[in-house]
N, C-alpha and C positions, 0 to 999 in steps of 0.2 A: 583215397586221400582223407586223411583223418584232420580235423580241425578242434582245437581246445582238447585235446585228447592227451591223456597221461597213463603210460602203462602201470605204473605203481597204484594209481587211483584205481584203475581197472580191477586189479587184483585184489585190493582192498575191498571194493564194492561186492566183488563175487564171494570173498570171505564172510563178509558181514551177512550176505543173502543166505549163504549155506548154514552161518551160525544161527540165525534165526530160524531157519527151518529145523534145525537139532533142538533148539530150545523150545520150539513149539510142537516137539516130538513127531514132526512130520517125517523125519528121517532119523536114522541113528549114524553114528559117526562110522561104523563098517560099511556104510553104502558110499562113503565118499572116496572116489578113486580119480584118475586123471579125467577119464571121460565125463563123469558127474561135474567135475570143477569146470572143465570147458563148457559145458552146458549153462554156466552162470557168468561167463564172459560176454563182452559187448559183441564178439564175433561169433557167438553161438550158431552153429550150422554153417559157417563159412569155412571151407578149408585154411589151414595154415598157408602162409605165402611161400612158394618155393624161391622167389628171387625178391630182394628188398634193394632198391636203387637209392642210394643217399647221394643228394647234390649238395653243392656249396665247398666241397673239399673236406669237410668235417668227417672224421674216421670215427664215428661213435654212433649209436642209435638213439641216444638221447631218450631212452624210455619208451621207444616205439616198439609196440607189440612184444613186450617182454616175455610173455608165456608163447606167444604164436610163433616167434622167430627163432625158437631153440634149435631148428634145423633148417632154417633158411640160408641160402647163400646171400652174402652182400656185397653188392658192388659200390665203391665209392668213386664219385665223379667230381673233378674239380670245377665243373661249370655249375652256375647258379640256376636255379629252377625256371626262372623266365627265360633263360637264354639255351635251355635243354632242348636239342633238337633231335630230329628223326634219327640222325646219323649218331648222335650220342647214345640213343637207346638202342641202335642195332650193335653197337660196341659192347654194351652191356649185355646184350643177349648172346653175342659170340663169346664173351669171357665166362659166362654162365654155363653155356653147353660143352665148354672145354673143361670144366671142373668133374672131379670125381665125387660125387655125393655119397657120403658115408652115413648120414643119418645118426650121428652120435657114436659110431662104432670104430 
């Protein structure tokens, strides 16, 4: 669960941190790749989510884990979070396992 979180802010903070390291000559721009960038995100060391469940009927991510959700499966539920039940969760899992994950291919 994320509180007061914004995916854009997270990416900007990572870029600032990396830029500072380049400016201080701690690294060169050639050292920057996906893995290096990921190590500057709030979720460093945590695997990207396989499944994101969005409650409330909204069908958008609203800036949630913009980098990390690139290959996540997203399930949208019409139920609001306080009313989200175990059966709703099981429905999400059933939908997830029926999908053919392609990881961008």
